[in-house]
Every structure is written in C-alpha cells, then in structure tokens.
C-alpha positions as a Python dict, from the first residue, in 0.01 Angstrom:
ca = {
    (1, 'X'): (0, 0, 0),
    (2, 'X'): (129, 346, -83),
    (3, 'X'): (241, 557, 206),
    (4, 'X'): (-47, 747, 363),
    (5, 'X'): (-41, 1118, 301),
    (6, 'X'): (-172, 1343, 572),
    (7, 'X'): (-199, 1713, 628),
    (8, 'X'): (12, 1848, 913),
    (9, 'X'): (-52, 2130, 1157),
    (10, 'X'): (227, 2294, 1357),
    (11, 'X'): (198, 2391, 1724),
    (12, 'X'): (433, 2486, 2000),
    (13, 'X'): (296, 2215, 2231),
    (14, 'X'): (67, 1923, 2148),
    (15, 'X'): (-115, 1773, 2448),
    (16, 'X'): (-283, 1430, 2434),
    (17, 'X'): (-565, 1396, 2685),
    (18, 'X'): (-801, 1654, 2838),
    (19, 'X'): (-777, 1529, 3194),
    (20, 'X'): (-654, 1735, 3489),
    (21, 'X'): (-287, 1702, 3388),
    (22, 'X'): (-327, 1793, 3021),
    (23, 'X'): (-564, 2082, 3085),
    (24, 'X'): (-339, 2218, 3361),
    (25, 'X'): (-46, 2213, 3122),
    (26, 'X'): (-247, 2395, 2855),
    (27, 'X'): (-369, 2661, 3096),
    (28, 'X'): (-22, 2723, 3240),
    (29, 'X'): (139, 2754, 2898),
    (30, 'X'): (-106, 3025, 2795),
    (31, 'X'): (-71, 3198, 3132),
    (32, 'X'): (304, 3220, 3067),
    (33, 'X'): (278, 3328, 2704),
    (34, 'X'): (-52, 3408, 2537),
    (35, 'X'): (112, 3378, 2196),
    (36, 'X'): (206, 3012, 2231),
    (37, 'X'): (8, 2778, 2004),
    (38, 'X'): (-129, 2500, 2224),
    (39, 'X'): (-366, 2219, 2128),
    (40, 'X'): (-535, 1955, 2344),
    (41, 'X'): (-662, 1636, 2180),
    (42, 'X'): (-924, 1434, 2368),
    (43, 'X'): (-1047, 1090, 2259),
    (44, 'X'): (-1376, 1119, 2450),
    (45, 'X'): (-1685, 1254, 2278),
    (46, 'X'): (-1654, 1560, 2502),
    (47, 'X'): (-1417, 1676, 2773),
    (48, 'X'): (-1500, 1475, 3084),
    (49, 'X'): (-1668, 1186, 2902),
    (50, 'X'): (-1392, 943, 3001),
    (51, 'X'): (-1311, 1088, 3343),
    (52, 'X'): (-1361, 854, 3639),
    (53, 'X'): (-1208, 917, 3979),
    (54, 'X'): (-1253, 870, 4351),
    (55, 'X'): (-1373, 1229, 4352),
    (56, 'X'): (-1233, 1375, 4673),
    (57, 'X'): (-1012, 1656, 4546),
    (58, 'X'): (-719, 1808, 4730),
    (59, 'X'): (-735, 2164, 4588),
    (60, 'X'): (-360, 2227, 4623),
    (61, 'X'): (-305, 2171, 4251),
    (62, 'X'): (-586, 2406, 4159),
    (63, 'X'): (-462, 2662, 4412),
    (64, 'X'): (-124, 2666, 4240),
    (65, 'X'): (-271, 2686, 3889),
    (66, 'X'): (-574, 2914, 3927),
    (67, 'X'): (-561, 3078, 4272),
    (68, 'X'): (-897, 3253, 4218),
    (69, 'X'): (-1081, 2935, 4118),
    (70, 'X'): (-1364, 3006, 4361),
    (71, 'X'): (-1435, 3343, 4203),
    (72, 'X'): (-1419, 3182, 3859),
    (73, 'X'): (-1693, 2934, 3952),
    (74, 'X'): (-1501, 2607, 3978),
    (75, 'X'): (-1746, 2325, 4060),
    (76, 'X'): (-1604, 2252, 4406),
    (77, 'X'): (-1928, 2285, 4596),
    (78, 'X'): (-1915, 2020, 4868),
    (79, 'X'): (-1639, 2057, 5129),
    (80, 'X'): (-1560, 1745, 5331),
    (81, 'X'): (-1729, 1775, 5671),
    (82, 'X'): (-1682, 1429, 5819),
    (83, 'X'): (-1423, 1150, 5778),
    (84, 'X'): (-1507, 786, 5864),
    (85, 'X'): (-1286, 476, 5850),
    (86, 'X'): (-1425, 127, 5905),
    (87, 'X'): (-1290, -227, 5907),
    (88, 'X'): (-1571, -452, 5787),
    (89, 'X'): (-1666, -802, 5883),
    (90, 'X'): (-1942, -992, 5706),
    (91, 'X'): (-2210, -885, 5954),
    (92, 'X'): (-2070, -575, 6118),
    (93, 'X'): (-1799, -312, 6129),
    (94, 'X'): (-1544, -154, 6361),
    (95, 'X'): (-1486, 220, 6349),
    (96, 'X'): (-1118, 310, 6325),
    (97, 'X'): (-1071, 635, 6519),
    (98, 'X'): (-932, 934, 6333),
    (99, 'X'): (-680, 1049, 6592),
    (100, 'X'): (-413, 781, 6522),
    (101, 'X'): (-423, 862, 6151),
    (102, 'X'): (-122, 1047, 6009),
    (103, 'X'): (-203, 1413, 5931),
    (104, 'X'): (-184, 1353, 5556),
    (105, 'X'): (-490, 1128, 5583),
    (106, 'X'): (-708, 1415, 5705),
    (107, 'X'): (-959, 1531, 5444),
    (108, 'X'): (-1015, 1871, 5604),
    (109, 'X'): (-1002, 2133, 5329),
    (110, 'X'): (-1078, 1885, 5051),
    (111, 'X'): (-1389, 1870, 4832),
    (112, 'X'): (-1619, 1598, 4704),
    (113, 'X'): (-1644, 1668, 4332),
    (114, 'X'): (-1728, 1530, 3993),
    (115, 'X'): (-1389, 1529, 3822),
    (116, 'X'): (-1570, 1517, 3488),
    (117, 'X'): (-1732, 1849, 3573),
    (118, 'X'): (-1405, 1989, 3707),
    (119, 'X'): (-1236, 1903, 3377),
    (120, 'X'): (-1520, 2058, 3179),
    (121, 'X'): (-1473, 2379, 3379),
    (122, 'X'): (-1095, 2364, 3330),
    (123, 'X'): (-1150, 2326, 2955),
    (124, 'X'): (-1356, 2647, 2960),
    (125, 'X'): (-1072, 2827, 3136),
    (126, 'X'): (-823, 2695, 2880),
    (127, 'X'): (-1036, 2799, 2584),
    (128, 'X'): (-1079, 3149, 2725),
    (129, 'X'): (-699, 3173, 2721),
    (130, 'X'): (-687, 3064, 2356),
    (131, 'X'): (-612, 2693, 2385),
    (132, 'X'): (-754, 2483, 2101),
    (133, 'X'): (-936, 2174, 2234),
    (134, 'X'): (-1054, 1902, 1999),
    (135, 'X'): (-1274, 1631, 2160),
    (136, 'X'): (-1351, 1314, 1969),
    (137, 'X'): (-996, 1311, 1832),
    (138, 'X'): (-819, 992, 1935),
    (139, 'X'): (-442, 990, 1891),
    (140, 'X'): (-352, 657, 1738),
    (141, 'X'): (16, 700, 1646),
    (142, 'X'): (326, 892, 1739),
    (143, 'X'): (521, 1080, 1475),
    (144, 'X'): (900, 1062, 1507),
    (145, 'X'): (1153, 1310, 1376),
    (146, 'X'): (1477, 1247, 1188),
    (147, 'X'): (1678, 1210, 1508),
    (148, 'X'): (1437, 971, 1680),
    (149, 'X'): (1260, 1241, 1880),
    (150, 'X'): (884, 1250, 1926),
    (151, 'X'): (769, 1510, 1677),
    (152, 'X'): (392, 1483, 1701),
    (153, 'X'): (90, 1257, 1685),
    (154, 'X'): (-159, 1123, 1433),
    (155, 'X'): (-516, 1209, 1531),
    (156, 'X'): (-862, 1174, 1382),
    (157, 'X'): (-835, 845, 1193),
    (158, 'X'): (-1189, 723, 1123),
    (159, 'X'): (-1355, 452, 917),
    (160, 'X'): (-1086, 182, 916),
    (161, 'X'): (-1191, -155, 782),
    (162, 'X'): (-1264, -426, 1038),
    (163, 'X'): (-918, -578, 982),
    (164, 'X'): (-749, -244, 1048),
    (165, 'X'): (-673, -165, 685),
    (166, 'X'): (-758, 153, 499),
    (167, 'X'): (-1066, 135, 281),
    (168, 'X'): (-1252, 371, 50),
    (169, 'X'): (-1436, 534, 341),
    (170, 'X'): (-1133, 581, 566),
    (171, 'X'): (-1040, 927, 684),
    (172, 'X'): (-661, 910, 736),
    (173, 'X'): (-653, 1180, 1001),
    (174, 'X'): (-384, 1440, 1028),
    (175, 'X'): (-48, 1494, 1191),
    (176, 'X'): (-15, 1752, 1465),
    (177, 'X'): (346, 1851, 1523),
    (178, 'X'): (486, 2030, 1823),
    (179, 'X'): (814, 2150, 1962),
    (180, 'X'): (711, 1927, 2253),
    (181, 'X'): (443, 1660, 2294),
    (182, 'X'): (279, 1600, 2633),
    (183, 'X'): (114, 1262, 2695),
    (184, 'X'): (-155, 1285, 2961),
    (185, 'X'): (-361, 983, 2860),
    (186, 'X'): (-427, 853, 3210),
    (187, 'X'): (-336, 508, 3337),
    (188, 'X'): (-169, 273, 3087),
    (189, 'X'): (-213, 501, 2788),
    (190, 'X'): (-121, 335, 2461),
    (191, 'X'): (114, 612, 2343),
    (192, 'X'): (280, 647, 2682),
    (193, 'X'): (328, 272, 2690),
    (194, 'X'): (504, 292, 2352),
    (195, 'X'): (728, 577, 2467),
    (196, 'X'): (822, 400, 2792),
    (197, 'X'): (920, 88, 2599),
    (198, 'X'): (1095, 263, 2309),
    (199, 'X'): (1314, 480, 2529),
    (200, 'X'): (1346, 224, 2814),
    (201, 'X'): (1213, 476, 3064),
    (202, 'X'): (1136, 214, 3332),
    (203, 'X'): (1495, 92, 3348),
    (204, 'X'): (1604, 75, 3712),
    (205, 'X'): (1252, 144, 3843),
    (206, 'X'): (1014, -81, 4030),
    (207, 'X'): (731, -229, 3819),
    (208, 'X'): (418, -18, 3813),
    (209, 'X'): (137, -159, 4027),
    (210, 'X'): (-234, -114, 3966),
    (211, 'X'): (-580, -149, 4109),
    (212, 'X'): (-917, -171, 3942),
    (213, 'X'): (-1159, 93, 4067),
    (214, 'X'): (-1532, 55, 4006),
    (215, 'X'): (-1789, 318, 4093),
    (216, 'X'): (-2162, 370, 4091),
    (217, 'X'): (-2355, 691, 4151),
    (218, 'X'): (-2665, 641, 4364),
    (219, 'X'): (-2953, 871, 4445),
    (220, 'X'): (-3055, 785, 4801),
    (221, 'X'): (-3328, 864, 5049),
    (222, 'X'): (-3281, 1230, 5154),
    (223, 'X'): (-3320, 1124, 5519),
    (224, 'X'): (-3000, 917, 5488),
    (225, 'X'): (-2800, 1170, 5291),
    (226, 'X'): (-2522, 1355, 5477),
    (227, 'X'): (-2363, 1599, 5235),
    (228, 'X'): (-1988, 1624, 5282),
    (229, 'X'): (-1943, 1285, 5451),
    (230, 'X'): (-1650, 1069, 5340),
    (231, 'X'): (-1636, 700, 5437),
    (232, 'X'): (-1362, 447, 5359),
    (233, 'X'): (-1369, 77, 5442),
    (234, 'X'): (-1139, -221, 5419),
    (235, 'X'): (-1169, -590, 5501),
    (236, 'X'): (-1485, -777, 5398),
    (237, 'X'): (-1562, -902, 5140),
    (238, 'X'): (-1203, -927, 5013),
    (239, 'X'): (-1048, -1065, 5330),
    (240, 'X'): (-719, -1236, 5251),
    (241, 'X'): (-806, -1290, 4885),
    (242, 'X'): (-688, -945, 4772),
    (243, 'X'): (-597, -599, 4890),
    (244, 'X'): (-839, -316, 4841),
    (245, 'X'): (-1130, -133, 4996),
    (246, 'X'): (-1423, 95, 4935),
    (247, 'X'): (-1525, 458, 4937),
    (248, 'X'): (-1864, 620, 4992),
    (249, 'X'): (-1884, 994, 4933),
    (250, 'X'): (-2196, 1203, 4993),
    (251, 'X'): (-2206, 1480, 4734),
    (252, 'X'): (-2491, 1719, 4657),
    (253, 'X'): (-2848, 1650, 4538),
    (254, 'X'): (-2892, 1340, 4758),
    (255, 'X'): (-2629, 1156, 4557),
    (256, 'X'): (-2350, 931, 4679),
    (257, 'X'): (-2048, 785, 4503),
    (258, 'X'): (-2015, 418, 4596),
    (259, 'X'): (-1682, 279, 4486),
    (260, 'X'): (-1468, -29, 4530),
    (261, 'X'): (-1099, -85, 4458),
    (262, 'X'): (-927, -422, 4416),
    (263, 'X'): (-549, -432, 4397),
    (264, 'X'): (-454, -622, 4083),
    (265, 'X'): (-167, -816, 4240),
    (266, 'X'): (-409, -1081, 4366),
    (267, 'X'): (-299, -1442, 4328),
    (268, 'X'): (-624, -1633, 4288),
    (269, 'X'): (-738, -1626, 3923),
    (270, 'X'): (-1089, -1723, 4038),
    (271, 'X'): (-1127, -1382, 4202),
    (272, 'X'): (-1399, -1171, 4039),
    (273, 'X'): (-1338, -803, 4129),
    (274, 'X'): (-1671, -683, 3992),
    (275, 'X'): (-1864, -938, 4198),
    (276, 'X'): (-1666, -843, 4508),
    (277, 'X'): (-1795, -490, 4453),
    (278, 'X'): (-2152, -610, 4412),
    (279, 'X'): (-2126, -829, 4722),
    (280, 'X'): (-1988, -535, 4923),
    (281, 'X'): (-2314, -344, 4874),
    (282, 'X'): (-2498, -617, 5069),
    (283, 'X'): (-2304, -542, 5386),
    (284, 'X'): (-2563, -428, 5642),
    (285, 'X'): (-2409, -80, 5679),
    (286, 'X'): (-2404, -20, 5303),
    (287, 'X'): (-2733, -191, 5225),
    (288, 'X'): (-2914, 25, 5481),
    (289, 'X'): (-2772, 340, 5320),
    (290, 'X'): (-2875, 238, 4968),
    (291, 'X'): (-3214, 89, 5057),
    (292, 'X'): (-3485, 279, 4871),
    (293, 'X'): (-3232, 447, 4642),
    (294, 'X'): (-3143, 388, 4280),
    (295, 'X'): (-2821, 355, 4085),
    (296, 'X'): (-2788, 614, 3811),
    (297, 'X'): (-2439, 557, 3668),
    (298, 'X'): (-2155, 304, 3659),
    (299, 'X'): (-1792, 313, 3551),
    (300, 'X'): (-1454, 147, 3599),
    (301, 'X'): (-1093, 248, 3557),
    (302, 'X'): (-750, 114, 3645),
    (303, 'X'): (-558, 307, 3911),
    (304, 'X'): (-180, 344, 3923),
    (305, 'X'): (-61, 232, 4268),
    (306, 'X'): (316, 186, 4239),
    (307, 'X'): (390, 534, 4364),
    (308, 'X'): (732, 689, 4408),
    (309, 'X'): (940, 377, 4333),
    (310, 'X'): (752, 297, 4014),
    (311, 'X'): (753, 633, 3839),
    (312, 'X'): (944, 587, 3512),
    (313, 'X'): (1172, 849, 3370),
    (314, 'X'): (922, 1112, 3258),
    (315, 'X'): (1095, 1266, 2960),
    (316, 'X'): (1252, 1158, 2633),
    (317, 'X'): (1343, 1358, 2324),
    (318, 'X'): (1048, 1581, 2243),
    (319, 'X'): (805, 1417, 2484),
    (320, 'X'): (697, 1434, 2848),
    (321, 'X'): (466, 1204, 3044),
    (322, 'X'): (216, 1373, 3275),
    (323, 'X'): (-10, 1265, 3561),
    (324, 'X'): (-122, 904, 3560),
    (325, 'X'): (86, 835, 3249),
    (326, 'X'): (365, 839, 3510),
    (327, 'X'): (165, 718, 3811),
    (328, 'X'): (119, 992, 4071),
    (329, 'X'): (-158, 853, 4293),
    (330, 'X'): (-108, 877, 4668),
    (331, 'X'): (-246, 530, 4750),
    (332, 'X'): (-347, 566, 5116),
    (333, 'X'): (-515, 899, 5042),
    (334, 'X'): (-674, 764, 4718),
    (335, 'X'): (-585, 1094, 4557),
    (336, 'X'): (-391, 1180, 4245),
    (337, 'X'): (-573, 1465, 4074),
    (338, 'X'): (-384, 1733, 4266),
    (339, 'X'): (-53, 1578, 4160),
    (340, 'X'): (-175, 1549, 3801),
    (341, 'X'): (-248, 1922, 3798),
    (342, 'X'): (91, 2003, 3950),
    (343, 'X'): (264, 1783, 3693),
    (344, 'X'): (90, 1966, 3408),
    (345, 'X'): (194, 2298, 3555),
    (346, 'X'): (555, 2183, 3595),
    (347, 'X'): (574, 2043, 3240),
    (348, 'X'): (435, 2368, 3100),
    (349, 'X'): (691, 2577, 3285),
    (350, 'X'): (975, 2356, 3161),
    (351, 'X'): (850, 2370, 2801),
    (352, 'X'): (802, 2748, 2818),
    (353, 'X'): (1159, 2793, 2943),
    (354, 'X'): (1291, 2568, 2665),
    (355, 'X'): (1093, 2741, 2390),
    (356, 'X'): (1205, 3081, 2515),
    (357, 'X'): (1563, 2957, 2483),
    (358, 'X'): (1501, 2847, 2124),
    (359, 'X'): (1501, 2475, 2202),
    (360, 'X'): (1271, 2201, 2073),
    (361, 'X'): (1259, 1823, 2056),
    (362, 'X'): (1499, 1771, 2348),
    (363, 'X'): (1446, 1631, 2699),
    (364, 'X'): (1273, 1858, 2950),
    (365, 'X'): (1497, 1770, 3244),
    (366, 'X'): (1365, 2061, 3450),
    (367, 'X'): (1021, 1899, 3450),
    (368, 'X'): (1150, 1568, 3581),
    (369, 'X'): (1354, 1736, 3852),
    (370, 'X'): (1058, 1942, 3970),
    (371, 'X'): (833, 1635, 3991),
    (372, 'X'): (1080, 1425, 4186),
    (373, 'X'): (1207, 1696, 4421),
    (374, 'X'): (905, 1926, 4445),
    (375, 'X'): (558, 1893, 4594),
    (376, 'X'): (467, 1578, 4398),
    (377, 'X'): (776, 1387, 4502),
    (378, 'X'): (736, 1497, 4863),
    (379, 'X'): (372, 1384, 4862),
    (380, 'X'): (450, 1041, 4717),
    (381, 'X'): (775, 969, 4897),
    (382, 'X'): (607, 980, 5240),
    (383, 'X'): (369, 699, 5145),
    (384, 'X'): (601, 490, 4927),
    (385, 'X'): (600, 189, 5158),
    (386, 'X'): (226, 158, 5223),
    (387, 'X'): (152, -45, 4908),
    (388, 'X'): (448, -290, 4936),
    (389, 'X'): (378, -341, 5309),
    (390, 'X'): (16, -430, 5228),
    (391, 'X'): (125, -663, 4948),
    (392, 'X'): (380, -844, 5166),
    (393, 'X'): (206, -856, 5505),
    (394, 'X'): (-166, -801, 5450),
    (395, 'X'): (-417, -544, 5569),
    (396, 'X'): (-370, -546, 5948),
    (397, 'X'): (9, -538, 5943),
    (398, 'X'): (9, -271, 5675),
    (399, 'X'): (-224, -55, 5886),
    (400, 'X'): (17, -72, 6178),
    (401, 'X'): (348, -62, 5992),
    (402, 'X'): (230, 173, 5718),
    (403, 'X'): (75, 411, 5970),
    (404, 'X'): (395, 407, 6176),
    (405, 'X'): (605, 472, 5866),
    (406, 'X'): (389, 768, 5759),
    (407, 'X'): (397, 915, 6111),
    (408, 'X'): (773, 865, 6139),
    (409, 'X'): (837, 1033, 5805),
    (410, 'X'): (614, 1323, 5906),
    (411, 'X'): (832, 1375, 6215),
    (412, 'X'): (1167, 1315, 6040),
    (413, 'X'): (1069, 1503, 5723),
    (414, 'X'): (1098, 1207, 5490),
    (415, 'X'): (1332, 957, 5655),
    (416, 'X'): (1198, 601, 5675),
    (417, 'X'): (1333, 313, 5881),
    (418, 'X'): (1220, 83, 5599),
    (419, 'X'): (1404, 272, 5325),
    (420, 'X'): (1217, 221, 4997),
    (421, 'X'): (1058, -124, 4981),
    (422, 'X'): (1034, -321, 4659),
    (423, 'X'): (709, -413, 4488),
    (424, 'X'): (848, -734, 4338),
    (425, 'X'): (642, -894, 4063),
    (426, 'X'): (418, -727, 3810),
    (427, 'X'): (46, -772, 3867),
    (428, 'X'): (28, -1011, 3572),
    (429, 'X'): (312, -1226, 3711),
    (430, 'X'): (144, -1236, 4054),
    (431, 'X'): (-138, -1452, 3911),
    (432, 'X'): (-104, -1815, 4023),
    (433, 'X'): (-241, -2132, 3859),
    (434, 'X'): (-609, -2198, 3913),
    (435, 'X'): (-533, -2543, 4054),
    (436, 'X'): (-359, -2380, 4352),
    (437, 'X'): (-676, -2197, 4459),
    (438, 'X'): (-1036, -2277, 4537),
    (439, 'X'): (-1308, -2129, 4316),
    (440, 'X'): (-1512, -1855, 4482),
    (441, 'X'): (-1890, -1889, 4495),
    (442, 'X'): (-2046, -1548, 4440),
    (443, 'X'): (-2413, -1481, 4514),
    (444, 'X'): (-2631, -1393, 4219),
    (445, 'X'): (-2704, -1019, 4188),
    (446, 'X'): (-3050, -934, 4318),
    (447, 'X'): (-3122, -653, 4070),
    (448, 'X'): (-3190, -406, 4352),
    (449, 'X'): (-2859, -353, 4532),
    (450, 'X'): (-2639, -562, 4305),
    (451, 'X'): (-2642, -599, 3928),
    (452, 'X'): (-2496, -815, 3656),
    (453, 'X'): (-2214, -663, 3451),
    (454, 'X'): (-2401, -612, 3127),
    (455, 'X'): (-2686, -432, 3300),
    (456, 'X'): (-2438, -204, 3475),
    (457, 'X'): (-2238, -140, 3159),
    (458, 'X'): (-2549, 14, 3006),
    (459, 'X'): (-2523, 278, 3281),
    (460, 'X'): (-2173, 367, 3159),
    (461, 'X'): (-2330, 466, 2826),
    (462, 'X'): (-2036, 317, 2641),
    (463, 'X'): (-2050, 285, 2265),
    (464, 'X'): (-1817, 159, 1994),
    (465, 'X'): (-1881, 149, 1623),
    (466, 'X'): (-1913, -225, 1558),
    (467, 'X'): (-1757, -213, 1210),
    (468, 'X'): (-1430, -63, 1335),
    (469, 'X'): (-1125, -279, 1422),
    (470, 'X'): (-1121, -433, 1767),
    (471, 'X'): (-907, -211, 1990),
    (472, 'X'): (-823, -505, 2219),
    (473, 'X'): (-551, -679, 2022),
    (474, 'X'): (-432, -1031, 2092),
    (475, 'X'): (-67, -1096, 2016),
    (476, 'X'): (-152, -1466, 1984),
    (477, 'X'): (-524, -1537, 1926),
    (478, 'X'): (-476, -1899, 2037),
    (479, 'X'): (-316, -1827, 2374),
    (480, 'X'): (-639, -1765, 2572),
    (481, 'X'): (-752, -2121, 2495),
    (482, 'X'): (-417, -2299, 2469),
    (483, 'X'): (-252, -2142, 2776),
    (484, 'X'): (-476, -1925, 2992),
    (485, 'X'): (-778, -2156, 3003),
    (486, 'X'): (-603, -2474, 3123),
    (487, 'X'): (-356, -2292, 3349),
    (488, 'X'): (-561, -2003, 3493),
    (489, 'X'): (-923, -2085, 3401),
    (490, 'X'): (-891, -1780, 3168),
    (491, 'X'): (-922, -1499, 3425),
    (492, 'X'): (-1021, -1245, 3157),
    (493, 'X'): (-1373, -1380, 3206),
    (494, 'X'): (-1363, -1232, 3557),
    (495, 'X'): (-1113, -947, 3586),
    (496, 'X'): (-1287, -737, 3318),
    (497, 'X'): (-1554, -519, 3486),
    (498, 'X'): (-1751, -483, 3162),
    (499, 'X'): (-1798, -843, 3043),
    (500, 'X'): (-1581, -794, 2735),
    (501, 'X'): (-1426, -1141, 2742),
    (502, 'X'): (-1603, -1475, 2755),
    (503, 'X'): (-1546, -1841, 2676),
    (504, 'X'): (-1820, -1998, 2463),
    (505, 'X'): (-1866, -2348, 2326),
    (506, 'X'): (-1855, -2372, 1948),
    (507, 'X'): (-1887, -2711, 1783),
    (508, 'X'): (-1794, -2874, 2112),
    (509, 'X'): (-1477, -2667, 2158),
    (510, 'X'): (-1408, -2361, 2373),
    (511, 'X'): (-1370, -2031, 2190),
    (512, 'X'): (-1245, -1697, 2324),
    (513, 'X'): (-1481, -1412, 2237),
    (514, 'X'): (-1397, -1041, 2263),
    (515, 'X'): (-1706, -821, 2293),
    (516, 'X'): (-1515, -498, 2248),
    (517, 'X'): (-1836, -294, 2220),
    (518, 'X'): (-1875, -331, 2600),
    (519, 'X'): (-1533, -185, 2682),
    (520, 'X'): (-1526, 104, 2931),
    (521, 'X'): (-1154, 169, 2871),
    (522, 'X'): (-1041, 58, 3218),
    (523, 'X'): (-735, -125, 3067),
    (524, 'X'): (-737, -397, 3333),
    (525, 'X'): (-691, -660, 3061),
    (526, 'X'): (-373, -493, 2938),
    (527, 'X'): (-241, -506, 3295),
    (528, 'X'): (-361, -834, 3449),
    (529, 'X'): (-355, -1086, 3164),
    (530, 'X'): (-100, -1342, 3291),
    (531, 'X'): (30, -1404, 2937),
    (532, 'X'): (50, -1029, 2863),
    (533, 'X'): (-122, -1117, 2539),
    (534, 'X'): (-377, -831, 2529),
    (535, 'X'): (-277, -488, 2405),
    (536, 'X'): (-529, -207, 2460),
    (537, 'X'): (-503, 60, 2190),
    (538, 'X'): (-719, 365, 2146),
    (539, 'X'): (-1033, 314, 1937),
    (540, 'X'): (-1155, 585, 1704),
    (541, 'X'): (-1240, 919, 1862),
    (542, 'X'): (-1564, 963, 2053),
    (543, 'X'): (-1603, 592, 2126),
    (544, 'X'): (-1608, 450, 2476),
    (545, 'X'): (-1795, 552, 2790),
    (546, 'X'): (-1987, 874, 2828),
    (547, 'X'): (-1987, 931, 3202),
    (548, 'X'): (-2236, 1196, 3314),
    (549, 'X'): (-2092, 1320, 3647),
    (550, 'X'): (-1833, 1061, 3736),
}
C-alpha cells in the first residue's frame, strides 16, 4: 500500500488527553505566554466523558494553577465535613478512630467533586486563554523526527476496515506537530506505553502496580444523605483474597459515590473483582444506606498504585509524560488529581523555558527534577511503603506498619526506617495457577442492590462502532484457549468489569470471544492478563464511555 499522506498542523505544544494534567499544562502555557500555540486532543466525545475518579479533590493543585478558582466558579461545591474509617466483617464493622491517623490522611479542606465536571470547567478556562481543544480526536500514532525524537501525533483516523486496513471510506486523520508533545492519557495510555518501551524509561525502576476501581452513583433517600461525609472501608468481602477497599462519598443533590478498589496483584485467578464490589453493597451498613435508592451511573478504571518507586523516567526527546501516564496517585489517600495538575503545571513551565531559549525536541529535564524533588515527590515519597507493606504482610500489618512509617516520616521530614521497599512482581506475574486456589462462589445479583455486569455497563453509556477494528488486540489469538484456560481458568472472564471477554462453546470446543463494544476503557486486561497477550489501543475518537458526572 502506498504511504499514507496526511496534512500536518504545527503547534508549540501538542497535548494528548483533556484530563486534569493535560488541561493544567495547557492553561499554564497560555498563562506564561498568550502567543504560544497549544492544542489539546481528547479521545472522548466531550471533555470529561472518560473521566472517572474517587472524587475527593485536594485543591492544592488548583490553588497553584488558578488561585482565584472560587471566584471563577469552579465546581467545588461540597467541602468534606466528616471522615469515617471502618474495618468490615461480614455482619458488622469496627470504626477506626481518626486520631491515630497520620495528618496527611485528614480530608479537612478537601472537596467531594465530579472530576468530569471539574475538567469541563478547566476546559472552559483553557479555551478562554486561547487553547484549542478538539474532543472526539483519538491519537492513534506517534510521529517521530529524523533524530528519533517524538515530533507529534496522528489524530482523527476514522472509518478503518474491520481488519485495520484503509478502505474507500477511511479518513486518514492528520499529523499535529509540536516543539514538545505531552502525553496525559491517564493510566496505561497506549502512546505512553510505547514511549516508555521505546526509550526504556522504566529501566532501574520498580514495576508499576495497579488497582481496578469501580464506581456507581446512587440517588438515596434524603433522610439518609449527609452531604460532605467521606467514608472508607477495608476488610470484607475481600479478606485475605486481595488488597483493596471501598469509598462512599456524599455529594450534593442526595447523591453518593459508591466505589470499590481491588489491587490487581491478587494471586487467585478465580477472584472476580466486579462481583466483590456487588457483594460489598450487601453489607448491612451499606445496604441500609442504599435501601430505597437507585443507581444512576456506573464506571470502571485502572488506578496506578506503584507510587514513588515505580515512576518511570518522565521525559525523552520531544516528549513528556504527565499525571497518571507516570503514576502519581497517593495510594493511602486515594488521591492523584492534585498531583496530576501540579505535573501539568511543571511540564508547561519547563517547556516554556525551553521554547524561550530556542530549544525544541529535546528532553525537559527541569520537568523531571521538579516532579521528583518538588511537591509531587514529597507527597508520594512519604507513602512509598504503604503499598508494598500491604502486598507483603496483608491489611492489618500494613495498617500498623504503614501508619507508623507515615507518622515517622512526618516527624523526620521524609526519613523512613524501611528505606524504599520493593514491589516485586508485576500484577500479571502475581497470578497463580487456578489449581492452587479454590473457586469462589459469588451470590447472584439481586437486581436491587447488586447488578450483573451487562446491566451495569449500560449505565456507563459506552458505545463503539461495531464495524471498526477491535481495539483489544491479541498478540496470539490462540493463547487464551491454549494457555490461559487450562492454566488459569482464563481470568479475563472475571477481571474485566464490563464483560468484554467470555469463553463460549462452538462445535464442542471452547472459543475466546472479545465483545469490544462493551469496553469502558479501564485497561485492566492490558495489565492483568497473565500471558500479557492483550494490548489495549485507542479506538476511534468519541467511542467509549460517556460518564455523566463521574
């Protein structure tokens, strides 16, 4: 096939992803120099369509970026008024008092928000400054320069044939070139993954660790609603099967966010994270809260949990990784949006300095140094041992040892008696053979508190054009049946929170089916598949979930 010819547009900075990191970078660039040409490309149908988060926001990032955000009408309307921590058993719970908690765990001064709405507001601020924002424009390829630097991206490819080839109705998209390219795709972004591998940016770093976070929005009985209340739980139903826990946040309009996180380093391939979430809602404390209410939305997304030790090198020639493309979530706080905003601000300042000096296409070392030594690094370094302690010793020991470590570092300003603990295996490698574990019997969803996956996926309002190529690519189409099924009982049937993967009988033989139309872009399959056989790539622009206020 002849080489594809595309039009090219030139910018100072090209930003992939209109999340908190990418939008912060765009805003800061235009604050520094109104004449800079800045473009933000967003694969969602609109800004915020693909945003899913735990939704308690530390405003420190916003304070640094837009100090007068209150006057500008930022949608931070529900300050946290009450913090609750519970350890759950099957029939009851124990309140963990707040006073032993390290100061960093205090939610005073934080806000319960819809990050989708926050990003929509940030996009308005960026556009007022002259930033060009193009939603529905998925970036499918990187463009490299003559010296191997990242020069730009290919965006807006539509109408590929089902096999991925170009047909008569294909729109080839266009190239957008920049002096620098910022990748703020979120967790496990396909372009960031390519950059990390191509430039070996994870060399010498711990493997990145992940969790799968699932969330529902419920409208509850007004008599039970306590606006501003934040509740976190751990323990049942996961027990010793996996690390993780829940969050319940009371926002405005009698709504609550009900969420559940499962760490993806679990060993038992029979574990079914989605069903653990559904079972959790039947705990007496949770069931009583939700009784008489209704679920109005559902979503799921992988969470980066490796923290300080797992952050790859963030820059290569012409490119910088921002926010969750690096992994900047403070795991015990379940917060990363403030760090994402600060990373966007830092990258913008480094790029502005470079452009002012007449540079382009080189490594923005100032950005990396600011992240590691500045507010982000300080935030993450203090909690760097919480995740590995939990993984090695379990929930109770991690509460004691992790809490001690955080307190000690608060007193000593960053010194830890543990040093920096290792994470060990990747989450995929942590999966053990099915024969080594007992299957788990999950109760059937009742349709009132708990729901089957396909019913819930309809509340994510996800959509993919069925004639387009499958964006979940198997390196070896036979491996799910030849390897994963006999060894691991093919865990893709269970770890996907959207029911994308299933084993069906065809002519008396098992067949692996990929229902990519269901995909909510959580990327768990790309992370947890024990054979590392599934590669998530971006589908055409506008496809995927359309979260209302997640």
